[in-house]
C-alpha positions as CSV (number, residue, x, y, z in Angstrom):
1,M,41.6,93.1,107.7
2,I,40.5,90.3,110.0
3,S,36.9,89.2,110.2
4,A,34.7,87.1,112.6
5,W,32.5,84.7,110.9
6,A,29.5,82.8,112.7
7,S,29.2,79.6,110.8
8,S,25.9,78.7,112.4
9,N,24.1,81.9,111.5
10,Q,26.1,82.6,108.3
11,V,26.8,86.1,109.2
12,V,30.0,88.3,109.6
13,L,29.9,89.4,113.3
14,G,32.7,92.0,113.1
15,Q,36.0,93.1,111.5
16,L,39.1,95.0,112.5
17,K,41.8,96.5,110.5
18,T,45.4,95.5,111.6
19,E,47.5,98.5,112.7
20,E,50.3,99.8,110.5
21,K,53.4,97.6,111.0
22,S,51.3,95.1,113.0
23,N,49.6,91.8,111.9
24,E,46.7,89.5,112.9
25,I,48.4,88.3,116.1
26,T,47.9,91.6,117.8
27,A,44.5,92.2,116.2
28,I,42.8,89.2,117.0
29,P,42.6,89.7,120.8
30,N,41.2,93.2,120.1
31,L,38.5,91.9,117.8
32,L,37.6,89.1,120.3
33,K,37.2,91.7,123.1
34,L,34.4,93.5,121.0
35,L,32.4,90.1,120.7
36,D,30.3,88.0,123.0
37,V,31.8,84.7,122.5
38,S,30.5,83.0,125.7
39,G,29.6,79.4,124.9
40,C,31.2,79.6,121.3
41,I,33.9,77.5,119.9
42,I,36.4,79.8,118.3
43,T,38.5,78.3,115.5
44,I,41.6,80.1,114.2
45,D,44.4,79.4,111.7
46,A,47.9,78.8,112.8
47,M,48.6,82.5,112.7
48,G,46.4,82.9,115.7
49,T,47.7,80.0,117.8
50,Q,49.1,82.2,120.4
51,K,49.0,81.8,124.2
52,K,47.4,85.4,124.6
53,I,44.7,84.5,122.2
54,A,43.8,81.4,124.0
55,Q,43.9,83.3,127.4
56,T,41.5,86.0,125.8
57,I,39.1,83.4,124.6
58,M,39.0,81.6,128.1
59,K,38.5,84.9,130.0
60,K,35.4,85.5,127.7
61,D,34.0,82.1,128.6
62,G,34.4,80.6,125.1
63,D,36.3,77.6,123.8
64,Y,39.0,77.3,121.2
65,I,40.3,75.0,118.4
66,L,43.7,76.3,117.2
67,A,45.7,75.0,114.2
68,V,49.1,73.9,115.1
69,K,51.9,74.4,112.4
70,E,55.6,74.8,112.3
71,N,55.4,78.3,113.7
72,H,55.1,76.3,117.1
73,K,57.9,73.8,116.1
74,T,58.2,71.9,119.4
75,L,54.3,71.8,119.8
76,Y,53.9,70.6,116.3
77,N,56.7,68.0,116.3
78,D,55.4,66.5,119.6
79,T,51.8,66.4,118.6
80,A,52.7,64.9,115.1
81,L,54.9,62.3,116.6
82,F,52.2,61.3,119.2
83,F,49.5,60.8,116.7
84,K,51.9,59.0,114.3
85,E,52.6,56.4,117.2
86,R,48.8,56.3,118.4
87,E,48.5,52.5,118.0
88,S,51.4,52.0,120.3
89,M,50.0,54.6,122.6
90,K,46.7,52.8,122.8
91,K,48.5,49.7,124.0
92,E,50.1,51.8,126.8
93,G,46.7,52.9,127.9
94,F,46.1,56.2,126.2
95,A,42.4,56.8,125.1
96,F,41.5,58.3,121.7
97,D,38.1,59.1,120.2
98,E,37.7,58.8,116.6
99,Y,35.2,60.0,114.0
100,E,35.2,59.5,110.1
101,T,33.3,61.2,107.3
102,V,33.2,60.2,103.6
103,D,32.0,62.7,100.9
104,G,32.0,62.4,97.2
105,D,30.6,64.1,94.1
106,H,31.7,64.9,90.6
107,G,34.3,62.0,90.6
108,R,35.7,63.2,93.9
109,I,35.9,60.9,97.1
110,E,37.2,62.5,100.2
111,T,37.6,60.7,103.5
112,R,38.3,62.7,106.8
113,K,39.4,60.8,110.0
114,Y,39.2,62.9,113.2
115,V,41.2,61.7,116.2
116,M,41.2,63.4,119.6
117,T,42.6,62.7,123.1
118,S,42.6,64.3,126.5
119,D,45.6,62.3,127.7
120,I,48.1,65.2,127.3
121,D,49.9,65.4,130.7
122,W,53.0,64.6,128.6
123,L,52.7,67.6,126.5
124,H,55.5,70.1,126.9
125,D,54.4,73.7,128.0
126,K,50.8,72.4,128.4
127,E,50.2,74.6,131.6
128,N,51.0,77.8,129.8
129,W,48.1,77.4,127.4
130,A,45.0,78.7,129.2
131,G,42.3,76.0,129.2
132,L,44.1,73.4,127.2
133,K,42.3,70.1,127.5
134,S,42.9,68.0,124.4
135,I,44.8,67.8,121.0
136,G,43.3,66.7,117.8
137,M,44.4,65.4,114.4
138,V,42.5,65.6,110.9
139,E,43.8,63.1,108.4
140,S,42.1,63.7,105.1
141,S,42.5,61.6,101.8
142,R,41.2,62.8,98.5
143,E,40.8,60.7,95.4
144,I,40.0,62.5,92.1
145,K,39.9,60.5,89.0
146,G,42.2,57.8,90.3
147,E,44.8,60.3,91.9
148,C,45.2,60.2,95.5
149,S,46.4,62.9,98.0
150,H,46.8,62.8,101.7
151,E,47.2,65.5,104.4
152,K,47.3,65.7,108.2
153,R,46.5,68.7,110.3
154,Y,46.9,69.0,114.0
155,Y,45.1,71.3,116.7
156,I,45.1,72.0,120.3
157,S,41.7,72.7,122.1
158,S,40.0,73.7,125.3
159,L,37.2,71.1,124.5
160,D,36.7,67.7,126.2
161,C,37.5,64.7,124.1
162,D,34.7,64.6,121.6
163,A,35.9,63.8,118.0
164,K,32.6,64.4,116.2
165,R,32.2,67.8,117.8
166,F,35.9,68.5,117.0
167,G,35.4,67.4,113.4
168,D,32.1,69.5,113.0
169,A,33.9,72.6,114.2
170,V,36.9,72.2,112.0
171,R,34.8,71.5,108.9
172,S,32.7,74.7,109.7
173,H,36.0,76.7,110.0
174,W,36.6,76.5,106.2
175,G,33.1,77.9,105.6
176,I,34.4,81.5,105.7
177,E,36.6,80.8,102.5
178,N,33.4,79.6,100.5
179,S,30.8,81.7,102.1
180,V,32.6,84.9,102.7
181,H,35.9,85.4,101.0
182,W,34.9,83.7,97.7
183,V,31.5,85.4,97.6
184,L,33.1,88.8,98.2
185,D,35.4,88.1,95.4
186,I,32.9,86.9,92.9
187,A,29.7,88.9,93.7
188,F,31.4,92.3,94.9
189,Q,34.7,92.0,93.0
190,E,36.5,92.9,96.3
191,D,39.9,91.6,94.9
192,E,39.6,94.1,92.2
193,S,39.0,97.1,94.4
194,R,41.4,100.1,94.1
195,I,40.2,101.7,97.3
196,R,43.5,102.3,99.1
197,K,43.6,105.6,101.1
198,G,43.1,106.2,104.8
199,S,40.0,104.5,106.4
200,A,38.2,103.9,103.1
201,P,39.2,100.2,102.7
202,E,38.0,99.4,106.3
203,N,34.7,101.5,105.7
204,F,33.9,99.8,102.3
205,A,34.8,96.3,103.8
206,A,32.1,96.9,106.5
207,I,29.7,98.0,104.0
208,R,30.3,94.8,101.9
209,H,30.0,92.7,104.9
210,I,26.7,94.3,106.0
211,A,25.4,94.0,102.3
212,L,26.5,90.3,102.3
213,N,24.6,89.6,105.6
214,L,21.5,91.2,104.4
215,L,21.3,89.6,100.9
216,R,22.1,86.2,102.2
217,N,19.5,86.2,104.9
218,N,16.7,87.5,102.6
219,K,14.4,84.8,101.4
220,R,12.0,86.7,99.0
221,F,14.2,86.4,96.0
222,K,15.7,82.8,95.3
223,G,19.1,83.1,93.8
224,N,22.7,83.4,94.7
225,V,24.2,86.6,96.2
226,K,25.4,87.9,93.0
227,S,21.8,87.6,91.5
228,K,20.2,89.0,94.6
229,R,22.5,92.1,94.4
230,L,21.7,92.7,90.8
231,N,18.1,92.4,91.5
232,A,18.3,94.9,94.3
233,A,19.9,97.3,92.0
234,M,17.1,97.0,89.4
235,D,14.1,96.7,91.7
236,T,13.5,99.3,94.5
237,D,10.7,97.3,96.2
238,Y,13.1,94.3,96.4
239,L,15.9,96.6,97.7
240,E,13.7,98.0,100.4
241,N,12.7,94.4,101.3
242,V,16.3,93.5,101.7
243,V,17.2,96.4,103.8
244,F,14.1,96.7,106.0
245,N,12.4,93.3,106.3
């Protein structure tokens, strides 16, 4: 199953089951065709970093930020080396836009630096990626109780060079993990489901997504999704308010 999550509205817009003997690469373009993504920024993990997917997004008047990993080895290596040498690249006249955020709570300090450039005429195979205008890097450092970890992630994008906009979109991408996948597991016990046959898994996934959208957007009862779901099971008036209000 693949899902489309609208981070600004906090709702699941659609889902699609991958065909047998297939995967997300073929399913993502089909899901995109069902949605109006005009004016939207589409963020997808490295599995979806495919030329056909980029082309589909551009044809529907959207923009994309696609993660780059070793599944595109040349693209990944060229991008990683370029950002590694960015100080010397600056001296050669290349322009970069940078944005940094610092977050901390419960003994954790996380610093994220977002770097973006539109100077990509040198990039191999650039012309075969529809709408490609920029590349970006996220450099994150996390310190927890004195222990530090570092990570760098790379992206290609159809957006103009704007590190803050790039950073906001990348951070919003991970909202689907906390706001959808984790909630479906904790509040709906999705991972424990034994529903396996025929179209039943897809149908029940759709029902869970609809229920999640309704519960999250209901403001009458103050509580998390799990509490709202329990309250809806015990209070018919509240259930009607969730479904029809």
